[in-house]
C-alpha positions in Angstrom: -10.1 1.4 -7.4 -13.0 0.5 -6.0 -14.9 -2.0 -3.9 -18.5 -3.0 -4.6 -21.4 -4.2 -3.2 -20.6 -7.3 -2.2 -16.9 -6.2 -0.8 -15.0 -7.3 -4.4 -12.0 -4.9 -4.3 -11.8 -3.9 -8.7 -8.9 -2.3 -9.7 -7.5 -0.6 -13.2 -4.0 -2.5 -13.0 -3.0 0.8 -16.1 -4.4 3.6 -13.6 -2.5 2.9 -10.3 1.5 1.8 -11.6 3.9 2.5 -8.5 1.2 1.8 -5.7 1.2 -0.4 -3.5 -2.0 -1.7 -2.2 -2.1 -2.7 1.8 -5.7 -4.2 2.5 -6.0 -5.5 6.2 -8.5 -5.9 9.1 -11.7 -5.1 6.3 -9.9 -1.8 4.6 -7.7 -0.8 1.8 -5.4 1.4 1.6 -3.4 2.7 -1.7 -0.4 5.3 -1.5 2.3 6.2 -4.0 6.1 3.3 -3.7 8.8 6.5 -3.5 11.8 6.5 -6.4 14.9 5.8 -4.3 13.8 5.3 -1.3 13.0 2.2 1.1 9.3 0.7 1.4 8.0 -1.0 5.3 4.8 -2.3 5.6 4.6 -2.3 9.3 1.6 -4.8 11.1 0.6 -5.6 14.8 -0.8 -8.0 15.4 -1.5 -9.4 12.0 -2.4 -5.5 11.9 -1.7 -3.8 9.2 -0.4 -0.1 11.1 1.7 2.1 8.6 4.1 2.2 5.5 7.0 4.2 6.6 10.1 5.1 3.7 13.8 5.5 4.7 15.6 7.2 2.3 18.7 6.0 3.2 22.6 7.6 2.9 24.9 6.3 -0.2 28.1 8.0 -0.2 
C-alpha cells in the first residue's frame, strides 16, 4: 500500500489478506482483522477515532 504524489492510494490486494483499511481526514490506517472477534470502527464528528475488538463470550 502506498500513496503517490497525487494523493492516490495504491493497494496490492493480494498482499493485504484479512485486513481493514480506514480512510479519513487525509489519513490512512491499516490493521489486521482478528479471526473470531467483533471489530468496531469508532468515529466522532465524521472522523475516524479508532478500531476496537471485542472477543465476546460463548458458553
